[in-house]
N, C-alpha and C positions, 0 to 999 in steps of 0.2 A: 114622567113617562118611564115605563119599564122596558128594558131590552129583552127580558125573558118572561114567559108566562109561568103559571103554577106548575106546569108539567116539565119546565126546564127548557122548553123550545123557544127559539127566537120569535119575537113579535115583529110586526111590520115596522115598528120604530127601530128595533134592533137591526133589521136589514137596511133600513134607511141610514143608519149610523155606520154602515160598512161591515157589519158582522157577516160571517159566512157559515153555513152548515155544510160540513164536508165529512164524508165517511170514506174510509179507505181500507182496503184489504189487499196487501201486496201492491201490484200495479193497477188494480181495479179500484175505481173511485166513483163517487157521485157527489155533486155539490149543488147547493142552492144559494143564490145571492141576488142582490138587487143592484142594478146599474142602469143609468139613463131612464129612470122611471118605470122600468119593467123588471120582472123577476126572471132570472135565468136558471135553468136546470141543465147541468152538463154531466156527462158520464162517459165511461168507456168500458168495454169488455171484449176480449179476444179480437182486438184491432177494429172493433166497431165503436165509433164515436157518436155520441148523441148530444144534441144541443137544442133546447126548446125555450121559447120565451113566452111569458104570461103577463097579463095585465093585473091579475089579482094574486095575492098570496095564497088564497084558498085553492085556486086552480094549480098553482105551482107545487104546493104541498101534496096535492092528490097525485100529480104526475110523479113527483119525487118518490112517493111511496111505492109506485109501480116498479121501480128499478131495484133489482136485487143485486147485491155485490158479494154475498157470502158464498161464492162457489157456484151460484146458479147463473146461467146465461140470461140475457135479457129475455123477458117473456114478450117477444115481438108481437104475438097475437093480441095480448091484452093492450099493449101500447098502440097497436094499429087500430083496435076497436075504439080506444080512447080518442085517437086522432080523428077517426071518422065521425064520432059523436060531436066533436068540437069543430069539424071541418078544417083541421089544421093543414096548412100548406107549407109551414116553415120549419118542420122537423128536419134536422140534418143528420143523415147516416153516412158515415165514411168507413169503408172497409179497405 
């Protein structure tokens, strides 16, 4: 089994083995990892902390891509629309 796909991204097997996708710019970061059978997406920006859990890697990657870290603030409108679409109740924002 491969830990990375042809695009160089981690596979479900890679995450199951403990690999983490983490992007950082200064103090701002976003990360995707698997723990306890679920995928976690965590991030921070301007003292806002974000943490969401997903059952599938596909959902986790889609949410991970919504988070910008290169000088742009969270697009909370897009994230909130995504939450409404999935009926999320466990997104954690801390300011």
